[in-house]
C-alpha positions as protocol buffer text, in pm:
chain_id: "A"
residue {
  index: 1
  type: MET
  ca { x: 3192 y: -1409 z: -560 }
}
residue {
  index: 2
  type: LYS
  ca { x: 3131 y: -1071 z: -399 }
}
residue {
  index: 3
  type: LEU
  ca { x: 2934 y: -797 z: -573 }
}
residue {
  index: 4
  type: VAL
  ca { x: 3071 y: -450 z: -508 }
}
residue {
  index: 5
  type: ILE
  ca { x: 2870 y: -150 z: -621 }
}
residue {
  index: 6
  type: THR
  ca { x: 3061 y: 173 z: -601 }
}
residue {
  index: 7
  type: LYS
  ca { x: 2910 y: 518 z: -573 }
}
residue {
  index: 8
  type: GLU
  ca { x: 3049 y: 604 z: -918 }
}
residue {
  index: 9
  type: TRP
  ca { x: 2890 y: 296 z: -1075 }
}
residue {
  index: 10
  type: LEU
  ca { x: 2557 y: 378 z: -913 }
}
residue {
  index: 11
  type: LYS
  ca { x: 2568 y: 741 z: -1032 }
}
residue {
  index: 12
  type: ARG
  ca { x: 2648 y: 626 z: -1387 }
}
residue {
  index: 13
  type: ALA
  ca { x: 2361 y: 375 z: -1377 }
}
residue {
  index: 14
  type: ILE
  ca { x: 2119 y: 643 z: -1258 }
}
residue {
  index: 15
  type: GLU
  ca { x: 2229 y: 877 z: -1538 }
}
residue {
  index: 16
  type: LEU
  ca { x: 2166 y: 601 z: -1793 }
}
residue {
  index: 17
  type: GLU
  ca { x: 1816 y: 554 z: -1655 }
}
residue {
  index: 18
  type: GLY
  ca { x: 1713 y: 906 z: -1752 }
}
residue {
  index: 19
  type: ASP
  ca { x: 1349 y: 961 z: -1658 }
}
residue {
  index: 20
  type: ASP
  ca { x: 1280 y: 590 z: -1620 }
}
residue {
  index: 21
  type: GLU
  ca { x: 1188 y: 436 z: -1287 }
}
residue {
  index: 22
  type: VAL
  ca { x: 1486 y: 327 z: -1079 }
}
residue {
  index: 23
  type: ALA
  ca { x: 1428 y: 48 z: -831 }
}
residue {
  index: 24
  type: ALA
  ca { x: 1626 y: -138 z: -572 }
}
residue {
  index: 25
  type: GLY
  ca { x: 1562 y: -423 z: -333 }
}
residue {
  index: 26
  type: ALA
  ca { x: 1217 y: -579 z: -355 }
}
residue {
  index: 27
  type: LEU
  ca { x: 1109 y: -340 z: -628 }
}
residue {
  index: 28
  type: ALA
  ca { x: 1384 y: -447 z: -865 }
}
residue {
  index: 29
  type: ARG
  ca { x: 1216 y: -764 z: -991 }
}
residue {
  index: 30
  type: ASP
  ca { x: 1453 y: -1011 z: -832 }
}
residue {
  index: 31
  type: PRO
  ca { x: 1329 y: -1367 z: -893 }
}
residue {
  index: 32
  type: THR
  ca { x: 1511 y: -1485 z: -580 }
}
residue {
  index: 33
  type: HIS
  ca { x: 1347 y: -1221 z: -358 }
}
residue {
  index: 34
  type: ASN
  ca { x: 1091 y: -1335 z: -101 }
}
residue {
  index: 35
  type: SER
  ca { x: 930 y: -1075 z: 122 }
}
residue {
  index: 36
  type: ALA
  ca { x: 782 y: -1170 z: 458 }
}
residue {
  index: 37
  type: ASP
  ca { x: 431 y: -1169 z: 309 }
}
residue {
  index: 38
  type: GLU
  ca { x: 532 y: -1397 z: 22 }
}
residue {
  index: 39
  type: GLN
  ca { x: 705 y: -1635 z: 261 }
}
residue {
  index: 40
  type: ALA
  ca { x: 397 y: -1640 z: 483 }
}
residue {
  index: 41
  type: VAL
  ca { x: 177 y: -1731 z: 189 }
}
residue {
  index: 42
  type: GLY
  ca { x: 441 y: -1970 z: 60 }
}
residue {
  index: 43
  type: GLU
  ca { x: 396 y: -1857 z: -297 }
}
residue {
  index: 44
  type: ALA
  ca { x: 673 y: -1983 z: -524 }
}
residue {
  index: 45
  type: LEU
  ca { x: 781 y: -1770 z: -815 }
}
residue {
  index: 46
  type: ASP
  ca { x: 607 y: -1889 z: -1130 }
}
residue {
  index: 47
  type: PRO
  ca { x: 808 y: -1853 z: -1453 }
}
residue {
  index: 48
  type: SER
  ca { x: 485 y: -1752 z: -1628 }
}
residue {
  index: 49
  type: ARG
  ca { x: 458 y: -1446 z: -1405 }
}
residue {
  index: 50
  type: VAL
  ca { x: 823 y: -1359 z: -1469 }
}
residue {
  index: 51
  type: ALA
  ca { x: 748 y: -1388 z: -1841 }
}
residue {
  index: 52
  type: PHE
  ca { x: 438 y: -1168 z: -1801 }
}
residue {
  index: 53
  type: SER
  ca { x: 642 y: -906 z: -1617 }
}
residue {
  index: 54
  type: SER
  ca { x: 917 y: -911 z: -1880 }
}
residue {
  index: 55
  type: LEU
  ca { x: 665 y: -912 z: -2165 }
}
residue {
  index: 56
  type: VAL
  ca { x: 496 y: -596 z: -2037 }
}
residue {
  index: 57
  type: GLU
  ca { x: 831 y: -424 z: -1989 }
}
residue {
  index: 58
  type: TYR
  ca { x: 964 y: -529 z: -2330 }
}
residue {
  index: 59
  type: MET
  ca { x: 645 y: -433 z: -2514 }
}
residue {
  index: 60
  type: ARG
  ca { x: 648 y: -94 z: -2342 }
}
residue {
  index: 61
  type: ARG
  ca { x: 1013 y: -40 z: -2433 }
}
residue {
  index: 62
  type: LYS
  ca { x: 959 y: -163 z: -2789 }
}
residue {
  index: 63
  type: GLN
  ca { x: 685 y: 96 z: -2835 }
}
residue {
  index: 64
  type: GLY
  ca { x: 902 y: 365 z: -2677 }
}
residue {
  index: 65
  type: LEU
  ca { x: 662 y: 429 z: -2391 }
}
residue {
  index: 66
  type: SER
  ca { x: 742 y: 544 z: -2040 }
}
residue {
  index: 67
  type: MET
  ca { x: 561 y: 370 z: -1757 }
}
residue {
  index: 68
  type: GLU
  ca { x: 343 y: 678 z: -1719 }
}
residue {
  index: 69
  type: LYS
  ca { x: 253 y: 684 z: -2088 }
}
residue {
  index: 70
  type: LEU
  ca { x: 167 y: 311 z: -2084 }
}
residue {
  index: 71
  type: ALA
  ca { x: -58 y: 363 z: -1781 }
}
residue {
  index: 72
  type: GLU
  ca { x: -229 y: 650 z: -1961 }
}
residue {
  index: 73
  type: GLU
  ca { x: -274 y: 462 z: -2291 }
}
residue {
  index: 74
  type: ALA
  ca { x: -393 y: 141 z: -2122 }
}
residue {
  index: 75
  type: GLU
  ca { x: -616 y: 338 z: -1883 }
}
residue {
  index: 76
  type: ILE
  ca { x: -467 y: 167 z: -1578 }
}
residue {
  index: 77
  type: ASP
  ca { x: -308 y: 295 z: -1261 }
}
residue {
  index: 78
  type: LEU
  ca { x: 63 y: 379 z: -1276 }
}
residue {
  index: 79
  type: THR
  ca { x: 127 y: 183 z: -955 }
}
residue {
  index: 80
  type: GLU
  ca { x: 4 y: -131 z: -1131 }
}
residue {
  index: 81
  type: VAL
  ca { x: 245 y: -81 z: -1421 }
}
residue {
  index: 82
  type: VAL
  ca { x: 533 y: -35 z: -1179 }
}
residue {
  index: 83
  type: SER
  ca { x: 427 y: -339 z: -976 }
}
residue {
  index: 84
  type: ILE
  ca { x: 388 y: -556 z: -1286 }
}
residue {
  index: 85
  type: GLU
  ca { x: 732 y: -467 z: -1419 }
}
residue {
  index: 86
  type: ARG
  ca { x: 922 y: -465 z: -1090 }
}
residue {
  index: 87
  type: ASP
  ca { x: 759 y: -743 z: -887 }
}
residue {
  index: 88
  type: ALA
  ca { x: 711 y: -1078 z: -1058 }
}
residue {
  index: 89
  type: HIS
  ca { x: 502 y: -1191 z: -758 }
}
residue {
  index: 90
  type: PHE
  ca { x: 245 y: -918 z: -822 }
}
residue {
  index: 91
  type: ARG
  ca { x: -81 y: -1043 z: -969 }
}
residue {
  index: 92
  type: PRO
  ca { x: -263 y: -766 z: -1157 }
}
residue {
  index: 93
  type: GLU
  ca { x: -639 y: -738 z: -1171 }
}
residue {
  index: 94
  type: PRO
  ca { x: -803 y: -911 z: -1471 }
}
residue {
  index: 95
  type: ARG
  ca { x: -919 y: -572 z: -1601 }
}
residue {
  index: 96
  type: THR
  ca { x: -557 y: -454 z: -1603 }
}
residue {
  index: 97
  type: VAL
  ca { x: -447 y: -759 z: -1801 }
}
residue {
  index: 98
  type: PHE
  ca { x: -732 y: -704 z: -2047 }
}
residue {
  index: 99
  type: GLN
  ca { x: -634 y: -339 z: -2093 }
}
residue {
  index: 100
  type: LEU
  ca { x: -268 y: -432 z: -2149 }
}
residue {
  index: 101
  type: ALA
  ca { x: -366 y: -701 z: -2401 }
}
residue {
  index: 102
  type: ARG
  ca { x: -578 y: -443 z: -2586 }
}
residue {
  index: 103
  type: THR
  ca { x: -302 y: -180 z: -2577 }
}
residue {
  index: 104
  type: PHE
  ca { x: -32 y: -420 z: -2699 }
}
residue {
  index: 105
  type: LYS
  ca { x: -268 y: -603 z: -2939 }
}
residue {
  index: 106
  type: LEU
  ca { x: -193 y: -939 z: -2777 }
}
residue {
  index: 107
  type: PRO
  ca { x: -432 y: -1227 z: -2701 }
}
residue {
  index: 108
  type: ASN
  ca { x: -610 y: -1169 z: -2371 }
}
residue {
  index: 109
  type: LYS
  ca { x: -649 y: -1539 z: -2294 }
}
residue {
  index: 110
  type: ALA
  ca { x: -274 y: -1608 z: -2300 }
}
residue {
  index: 111
  type: LEU
  ca { x: -196 y: -1296 z: -2096 }
}
residue {
  index: 112
  type: MET
  ca { x: -453 y: -1396 z: -1835 }
}
residue {
  index: 113
  type: GLN
  ca { x: -275 y: -1730 z: -1801 }
}
residue {
  index: 114
  type: LEU
  ca { x: 70 y: -1569 z: -1782 }
}
residue {
  index: 115
  type: SER
  ca { x: -42 y: -1316 z: -1522 }
}
residue {
  index: 116
  type: GLY
  ca { x: -174 y: -1590 z: -1294 }
}
residue {
  index: 117
  type: ASN
  ca { x: -538 y: -1487 z: -1331 }
}
residue {
  index: 118
  type: THR
  ca { x: -646 y: -1815 z: -1489 }
}
residue {
  index: 119
  type: ALA
  ca { x: -536 y: -2170 z: -1428 }
}
residue {
  index: 120
  type: ALA
  ca { x: -271 y: -2295 z: -1667 }
}
residue {
  index: 121
  type: ARG
  ca { x: -460 y: -2489 z: -1931 }
}
residue {
  index: 122
  type: ASP
  ca { x: -209 y: -2484 z: -2208 }
}
residue {
  index: 123
  type: PRO
  ca { x: 124 y: -2643 z: -2114 }
}
residue {
  index: 124
  type: ALA
  ca { x: 280 y: -2502 z: -2432 }
}
residue {
  index: 125
  type: VAL
  ca { x: 216 y: -2147 z: -2306 }
}
residue {
  index: 126
  type: TYR
  ca { x: 393 y: -2236 z: -1981 }
}
residue {
  index: 127
  type: GLU
  ca { x: 687 y: -2387 z: -2171 }
}
residue {
  index: 128
  type: GLN
  ca { x: 724 y: -2084 z: -2399 }
}
residue {
  index: 129
  type: ALA
  ca { x: 687 y: -1851 z: -2100 }
}
residue {
  index: 130
  type: LEU
  ca { x: 968 y: -2037 z: -1925 }
}
residue {
  index: 131
  type: ARG
  ca { x: 1193 y: -1998 z: -2229 }
}
residue {
  index: 132
  type: PHE
  ca { x: 1108 y: -1629 z: -2264 }
}
residue {
  index: 133
  type: ALA
  ca { x: 1165 y: -1564 z: -1892 }
}
residue {
  index: 134
  type: ALA
  ca { x: 1503 y: -1738 z: -1912 }
}
residue {
  index: 135
  type: ARG
  ca { x: 1608 y: -1517 z: -2205 }
}
residue {
  index: 136
  type: SER
  ca { x: 1480 y: -1191 z: -2055 }
}
residue {
  index: 137
  type: GLY
  ca { x: 1759 y: -959 z: -1953 }
}
residue {
  index: 138
  type: GLY
  ca { x: 1594 y: -696 z: -1736 }
}
residue {
  index: 139
  type: SER
  ca { x: 1788 y: -398 z: -1871 }
}
residue {
  index: 140
  type: VAL
  ca { x: 1605 y: -67 z: -1900 }
}
residue {
  index: 141
  type: GLN
  ca { x: 1802 y: 33 z: -2210 }
}
residue {
  index: 142
  type: SER
  ca { x: 1655 y: -17 z: -2556 }
}
residue {
  index: 143
  type: LEU
  ca { x: 1600 y: -379 z: -2649 }
}
residue {
  index: 144
  type: SER
  ca { x: 1904 y: -569 z: -2763 }
}
residue {
  index: 145
  type: ARG
  ca { x: 1887 y: -777 z: -3079 }
}
residue {
  index: 146
  type: ASP
  ca { x: 1850 y: -1096 z: -2869 }
}
residue {
  index: 147
  type: GLU
  ca { x: 1582 y: -942 z: -2646 }
}
residue {
  index: 148
  type: ARG
  ca { x: 1391 y: -821 z: -2951 }
}
residue {
  index: 149
  type: ARG
  ca { x: 1414 y: -1166 z: -3113 }
}
residue {
  index: 150
  type: ALA
  ca { x: 1296 y: -1334 z: -2791 }
}
residue {
  index: 151
  type: LEU
  ca { x: 1006 y: -1090 z: -2766 }
}
residue {
  index: 152
  type: GLU
  ca { x: 902 y: -1137 z: -3129 }
}
residue {
  index: 153
  type: GLU
  ca { x: 916 y: -1517 z: -3101 }
}
residue {
  index: 154
  type: PHE
  ca { x: 706 y: -1508 z: -2784 }
}
residue {
  index: 155
  type: ILE
  ca { x: 450 y: -1269 z: -2934 }
}
residue {
  index: 156
  type: SER
  ca { x: 428 y: -1485 z: -3245 }
}
residue {
  index: 157
  type: PHE
  ca { x: 366 y: -1791 z: -3029 }
}
residue {
  index: 158
  type: LEU
  ca { x: 99 y: -1612 z: -2822 }
}
residue {
  index: 159
  type: ALA
  ca { x: -75 y: -1486 z: -3134 }
}
residue {
  index: 160
  type: LYS
  ca { x: -124 y: -1846 z: -3249 }
}
residue {
  index: 161
  type: ARG
  ca { x: -304 y: -1941 z: -2928 }
}
């Protein structure tokens, strides 16, 4: 199968993005992407980190926030928000995870595990993160019914932890 992206398709996609961030290549959260640094370290992509990345993006979209507005409300740097959403290999600082948990009213402990800042202690969190990551679409449009259901199920699970 060959993927062909025409100039017209790309222009239409950019118009749909509006004022949202547009990314390509390594910035476009591609789970199969491995940069030279990641290959040197040998870090495999952890489904928990993909779930963390998708969770932040979905929660931001659900609340109707731009990346800039989320950074402002969570009192974190905009580059961290972009890195979290676009690069599943990125590991945010614990303070950033705490601020996001506070902003989204989610349990800090589970988010710390998902972000890779603590060792996985709860295998159920890993299992649910894997399911959520597998159901995450990655679109920057408003959440679909399935994406919203996946997000709500995952948040409900995390809240019980």
